[in-house]
N, C-alpha and C positions, 0 to 999 in steps of 0.2 A: 504494500500500500504506500502510495507516494507521500501522503500526509499523516502517516501513522503516529509519529511522535507528537505532532501538533494536535491531532485528534485526542490523544491520551491526555495531553496537558489541558485542553479545553474541558474535557469531561471532569478531570480532577478539580479544576478551579471554578466550575459551576456548582460544586458541592458533591460531586460523585454521581454515579449512576442512580443511586437511590433517591437523589434529590430532583430527578427529572421526571415530570409528568408526561410531557410530549415534546416532540421536536419536528419542526418543519424548516424549510428554507425558502427565501425568495431570491431575487437576482443578485444580491450582494451580501446577504447576512443569514446567519443561523438564528432561528427564532425558537428559543426554549420557553417552555412553561415550567417554572420551577415550583417545587413545593414550598421552599423557603428561600427567598432571594438573599436573605442576610447571610446564608451559608456560602454564597458565591464570593470569590476573591476578585472583585471588579478591577481594582488597580493592577493586580498581577496580570489579568487578561489584557488590559489596555496596553501594557508595556511588553506584551509577548510578541516575539517575531512571528509574523504571519497573521496577526490580528490588527485590524485598523483601529477599531475602537469598540466600546460597549455602550449600548443604549438601553434604558429601561423605559418601556412605553406600552400603554394599553394592556398591562398584565403580562407582557412578554419581556423576556430577558434576551436582548438581541446582541449577538456577537458578530460584528461587521468584519467580513473576510475580504470581499472584493469579487472580481469576475470569476475566480476559480472556486467559488463557494460550493458548487455542486460536487466537485471532487472531494473537498474537505467533508462535506455532508455525508457522502457515501462512506468515508472512513470512520467518521464519528458513529454512524449507524452500525457499521460492522463491529467496531470495538465495543461500543456500549450495549449492543444487542437491543437497541430501541426499535420500536415499531415506527415505520416511516409514514407519517400522516400524509406527506406530499405524494407518496406512492399511491396511497388509497385514492387521493384526489385525482391523480393522473389517470388511474384506472377507470374512473367514472367520467372522465372528460368526454364530452360529446364529439364524436367524429363520424364522418361519413362511412358508409358500408365499404366503399372501395379502400379508403384509408385504413380501416380496420383490417381488411383482408391483406393489404400490402404489409401492414405492420406485423401480422401473424406470420406470413410467409417469410419475410425478411428475418424475423426473430428466430424462426425455426431453422432456416438454411444458412444464415450468416456465420454462426459459430463453426460450421463444418465446411464452409466453402473452400478454405485453403486445402484441407486434406481431400476434399472431393475432387478438386482440380488435380492435385498431385496423383491421386489414385487413377484418375482418367488418363493422365499423361503416361503413367507406367503401362497401363493396358494398351494405350495407343502406340507407344514405341515398341512394345512387345509384338503387336500385330505387324508393325512396320518391319521389324527385324525378320519375322517369319516370311513376309512378302518379299523381302530382299534376299531370302535364302541364307541368312546368316546362321540360323539354326532352325530346327523343325519344331512343330508343335507337340512332338513327343519327347523332346529333350528335357533333361532336368532343369536346365536354365530357363526354358520357357515355362515349365510348371511352377518353378519358384517365383519368377517375376509375375506370372498370372495370379498366384496366390496373394502376393503383395498388393497388386493392383485391384484384384477382384474382391478382397475381403470386405472392404467398406460397402461395396454394392450388394454383395450377397447378404450381409447382415445389416443392411440399411435400416430396417425397422428398429433395430436396437439403438443405433446412433440417433435416429430421429425420435425415438422414444425418450431419450435423454433431453435433447434440445426442445422438444415439444412440451415435455413435463416442466422444464424450466420456464418456458413461455406461459404456460397455463397455470403455473404455481402448484403443480402436482409434485409429490416426492419424486426426485429424479430417478431414483433406483427402482421405484414402482414403474415408472415409464419405461425404463430399460427392460424390466421383467416382462411387461406386456409385449414389447417388441421381440424379446427372446422367445416368448411362447408362440408368436406368429411364425417364426422360422425354426421351431423345434424339430429336429431331424425326424423323430418318430412320426409326428403328425404330417410333416411334409411328404414323407414316404407313402402316406395313405392316399395321396391325390392321384394315384394310378392303380391299375388292377381292376378287379371285378367290383362293381358298385352294388350296394344293397338294393337301391332302387333310384329312379330318377324323379325329379320334381319339375314343375312348370313345363311339362312336356308340350312341345309344339309352339313354344314362345321363344323370343330372342334370348331370354335368360334361362333356357333349359339347362339344368345342372344335375350332376350325379351326387348321390349321398353315399359316403363310404363309412360313416360312423354316426352314432347318435350320442347325445348327452342328456341323461335323465329322460330318455325317450324322445327327446327333441332332435329332429334331423339337423345335422351340421353340414353345411355346404362348404367344403374345403376348397380354398384357392391357393395359388402359389404366391406367397407374400414376400418372397425374396426380391429385393430391389424395388419393392413397391413404396409408394409415398403416401397416398391418400388414406388407406386403412389405418395406419399407425397414428397419423395426426388426429384423425377423428376419434380413434379409440382413446388416445391420451386426453383429449378434450373432455370426453364423457367421463373418463376416469377421474379427472380433476373435480368434476361436479360430485361424483360419488364419494370421493375422499372427503370433500368439504362437508357432506351430509353426515358421514360417520364421525368426523371430528366433533360434531355438535352433540352427538348422543353417547359416545363412548367415554367412560370416566378417564380422567387424566392419568391415573396411576397405571393404566394398561394401554394407553394410546400408542406407545412406541411400537408395539408389535401387532395389536389388534386392528389398528386403522389400516396398515398395509395388508394384513391378512384378509380383512373383509373387502377392501378395495379390489384386490386381485381376484378374489373368489367371485365377485360380481362382474367386474370389468372384462376379464379374459373370456368367460363364456359368452358375454354379450358381443365381444369383438368377433368371435368365431361364428356365432349364430346369426347376428343381425348386422353389426357395423361393417365387418370385413366384406361379406358378400355384396352388400349395397354399395359400399365404397368402390369395390372392384368393378362392379357393373357400371357405376358412374364413371370410373376411370376409362373403361373401354368405350363408353359413349362419347366422352370428351375426346379421346384419341380418334375415334371414327369421325367425329364432327370436324376436327382440325384437318384430318386427311381429306374429308369431303370438300372443305373450303379450298384446300391446296389443289385438289384434283380439278376444280372448276377452272383454274388457271395458275399453274405453278409459277409462271413468270410474273403475273400481277401480284401474287402473294409475296414473292421474293422482292419485287420492286417496293412494295409497301413496307414490309418489315425492315428491309435494308435502309430505306429512307428515314424511318422514324425510330430505329433502334436507339440511337444516341439520345434522342429526345426522351424516350422511355427511361433510359438510364438516368438522365438528369433529374427526372421527376420520381424516380424509384418505381416506375410502373413495370419495369422489366421483371420485377419479382413475381408479377402475376403471370408471366409467360414461362419462367423457369420451371414451375411444376408441370406445365403442359409438356415441355420437352422431356423432363424426367419420366413423366407418365407414359409418353409415347415410347421411350426407350424401354421401359419396363414391360409394357403391353406388347409392342410390336418388334422390340429389339432394335429400333432405329427411329430417328426423327428427321423428316425432310422439311418440316415447316419452320420451326423456330431456328433451325440451322441456317436459314438464309440471312441471319444477322452477321455471319462470320466475317464478311468482307468489310464491315463498318470500321473496325480499328485500323485497317490498312488504308482505307480512304482518308481517314483522319490523319494518319502518319504521312501520307503523300502530300497533303495540303501543307502540313507543318514543314516538311522537307523543302517545299517550294519557297515558303517564307524564309527558311534558313538560308537558302541560296540567294534570294533577292534582297533581303534586308541589309542595310548598312549600319543598323543600330546595334551596338555591341551588347546592350542589355537584352534585346530581343533575341539575338543570336545565342546568348548564354542560356536563355530559357528554352530555345528551340532545340538545341543539341541534345540535352537529356530527354526532352519530350519525344524526339524522334526515336531515340534508343529504346525508351520504355514502351513506345507505341508498337514497335515490332514484337514486343512480348505481350501485347494485348492490354497494357495499362495506359489508358488514354486520358485519365483525369488531368495530368499536367498539361497536355495539349489542349483539351477542351476548355478548362477553367482558366488556364494561364495565357492562352494564345488565341484560339479560334473564336470561342464564344464572345469574349469582350469585343471583338472586331466584327462580329456578325457575319459578314460576307464569307470569310473563310469557313465558318461553321456550316453555312448553307451549302457551300461547294462540297464540303466533306460529306454532307447528307446526300448530295447528288451522286457522288462517286460510290457511296455505300449502296444506294438504290440500284445503280447499274450492276454492281457486284452481286446484290441479292437476286436480281433478275436472272443473272447468269447461273447462279446456284440453283434457282428454281428450274430453269430451262434444262440444265444438265442432270437434273434428278439427284443432286448431291444430298447425302444423308449422313447425319451424325449417329454413330453407333454407340458412342459413350459420351458422357459429359466430361470432356478432357480439359487440357490446359487452354490458355488464351493465346492470341497472336500466333506466332509460328509454332508454338507448342501444341496448338489445337489441330494442326494439319493431320496428324495420325488418327484423330477422332473420326475421320472420314473413310478409314480403311475397315471394311467389313470382313466377314469370314471368308469371302471369295477373293480377298486381296484388293489390289488397286484396280478399280473399275472406272467407268465413265464419270461417275459421281465424284470419285476422288480427284481425277484430273480436272473436273469442272471446278472443284474448290481451289485448285492451284491457279487456274485461269482467272477465276473470279477475284482472288486477292491481288493478282498482278494487275488486272484491268482496273480495279478500284484504286490501287496505289498510283498507277501511272495516270489515270484520269484525274484523280484529285490533284496530283502534282502539276499536270499540264494546264488544267483549267485555272488553278491558282496562279501559276507562273505567268500566263498570258493575260489573265483578268487583272492582275496586279492588286495592290492595296496601298492605302495611304500610310506612308512611313512617317506619321505625324511627329513621333518622338524625336526623329532625326532632325526634322526642321526646327523643332523647339531648341534642341541642343546646339544647332548651328547658330541660332540667334544669340545665344548666351552660352558660349562654350565653357566658361568657368564661373558658374553661378556661385556666389558667396553665400547667399541665403535663399532657401526655398520656403514656400509657404502654402498652406492649404486653407481655403476659406469655407466655413460651414454656414449654411443658411439656417435661419430659425425654423425649428421643426413645428412651431405652434405660434399662432397670433396672440398677442397680449402685452402686458406690462412687464418690462425687464427689471429684475431686481438683482441685487448682489447676493451671492451664495450665503453670506453672513447673516442674511435676514431669514433664511430657511429655518423652520422650527424642527430641525433634526441635526444633531451634532455631527453625524457622519458626513453631511453635506456642508453645514455651516462652518465647520472647522477646516474644510478643504482636504479632509482625510482621504476622500475618494477621488480627489483630483480637482483641477481648476475648471472654472466654467461660470455659468450664470444660472439664475432661476427666472422662470416666466410665470406670471399669473394669467392663465389662459382666458382669452375672450371668446374662444370657440373650441369645440371638442374635436379637434382633428390633429393628429400627429403625422408629419411628413418626414421623409428621410432628409437629413441635412447634407448628405454626401452621396456620391456613387460608391457602392461597396456591397457588403454582405450583411444580412440580418442574422448575426451570429447567435443572438439570444432573444427569444420572445417568451416571457414567463407565461404559463398557462392562464393566469388571471388577466393578462394583457395590460397590466398597470405599469410594467417596466419592460424596457427593451434595450438590447445592446447592439451596436452597429460597428463594424470594422470597415474603415474607408479603404479605398484602393491603395492609398499611400501608407496605411498602417495605423491611423488614428483610431483609438477605441473609444466610442462615444456611448455614454449611458444616459438614457432619458427615462425619468421616473415621474409618472403622473400622480401627483398628490402625496400626502403623508399617510402612511399606514393603510393605504387603499387596497393592499393585498388582502385585507380582511373582508373586502366585498366579494372575494372569490369569483371575480370576473363579471359581476353584476354591473351593468351600465357601460361595459366596455365591449367593443367589437373589433376583432382582428381583420385587417384587410390584406395581410401578407402572412407568410408562415416562416418559422425558423429555418435558416439555411438558404432562404431566397436571395437571389441577386437583386439589389434594389438600386434605383436611380434617384438622383437629387430631385426632391419635390414630390416623389411618389408617396401616396397616402398609405400609411402602415397600420394605424389604429384610429378608431373613432370612439369618443366617449361622451357621455351626457354630463356636462358641467354642472347644471343645476340639480340634477338628481343626486349626484355625488355629494354636493354641498348639503342637500336636504338630509342625507344619511349621516351628516355630522362630520364629514372629512374635508380637510383642506385640499385644494386642487393645485397648489403651488407646484410647479414642475421644474426640477433641477435638470440642467443639460450640462453634463460633466465629461471632460476628457480624462478617462481613468488612467491612461498611461502618459499623463502630461509631464511626468518627471523625465521622460525621454526626449522632450522638446526644449528648445531654448526659451520659449515663452508661449503663452496663450493670451491673446489680446481680445478683450470683450468690446462689443459695440458701445458707442456712447449714446445710443438712442434710448429714450424712456419707454416709448411705445414702438412695437415692431409687428410687421405682418409676416406671416409664414412665407418663406422663400426669400426674405431679405437677409443680407449678410449679418451674422450674429457673432461668430467667433473666428479669429484668424490664428491658426497654429503655425508657429515659426519653427521650421525644421532645421 
């Protein structure tokens, strides 16, 4: 833990674990509710390295940390064993169905994505070596490498049982036990041979029954490498476990809760959840193939064009399970595989910029971006080079679209979820070796790269930074001007009724008494933090200034009431873009001040922060000048 010692010192000086009733955090501070505030060593905490100050307000004992409060909070929770009230709040936060789905999928797959890619790469290269006749598929080398690469996929339900359980707050080892039962060798072996009888005869889901449980027919499927059955089973298991926790006495919970949860969940998984999930998986696979079969070229053009957009917004997580499901059900995926050329198109565009630009800083960014791009890691290229300049990003999408169309036209299929970039090439080698689809993948990535390079090279781009440097080759002082994020009366920070702001402990800046309930971005940059209650937000400008905007005093207690987010955490924002709207009068009627500090939290890194001399200011007028 990064802040372990700080967390221990904080717990000790708030009076110890036993003096803490509850703990939450907002954008800058830990908010304790203490049983007895007199037991806290306030002066010790104020003088502690890593603590900005301590404030007692509204029945809360607030330890001000700064922008990294979330990391300190996690360590305090872990060491103190406290229940995280903010976690409960987050779990009840209203989000759309799509956002919830993406959150679940990313939560389940992200922890194992690295080993998933590694295993796929091993299997892919093993297939490549056999295709090149370096060794046979009967050799000991092949068998050993195949075991290393295939272990994750064969026992996939066990791994997903762990990550799903963690996501759904089920005992992780119970989740693994459910996954282990689904791939238990004795049961797996019963999926062949003579059936007791068949059910659903004459329908699409006609199935054979090989055993019964308490007289109930069990429709056995092959759950090795499957995705949907274990995720659903773990979700149901989390609800069952929660029910048993409520009724089983504490003294025997340790073993009786897992005992009862497994006894109920595993039979349900085999009798109901598994078959339904497997049938659903087959239908999803059939549906995606049907769409693909209507026009593989159009499907490839579309997925290729928008794949990078999906990645930026996190929507690709909704497509990854379809790919994995197709590979599990049909042993290949031709649909989502059409994204493969996207990283090469992006790399080609950046390579053209590298060749053409005369800006040393841009060249320094482009060189590692090109290298990482060949290995499928395009974030440096997208966020550092092409997306901010817009046209290069659009060109990369065009190249990716053409590459996707070629993949569709050539019938290229991914047989495993392997590595990214050049390491993903062996993923297109099937049991029959290098076929048309494999060579199609090679053609697609070459065309995407070359097309991205040529279009970018001849279309050109504005090397604006070069021109700026030419005008002033040896700038002695640089500055960044921040516009006002809100309309209202400008006040000195010293007038703010909160010591963390009034003393300048959180940084230099000003306060504004809002005349309207609208917060706009003062800079071009990234919305790095947006607290769930929307009362506070942090923005990092393109030049590195870290800006904290805090609407009102103690407005975190409103729990988001009267606030509406117009952007989301992680968004790229532009100067003047509306980020949050709030009801000024309603907040005042609730008894809260709406005075809004605007602070440069890393102002110690700058020569100076100069405030406007205006008493009244409109949003989008110059407010602060940061001297770099």
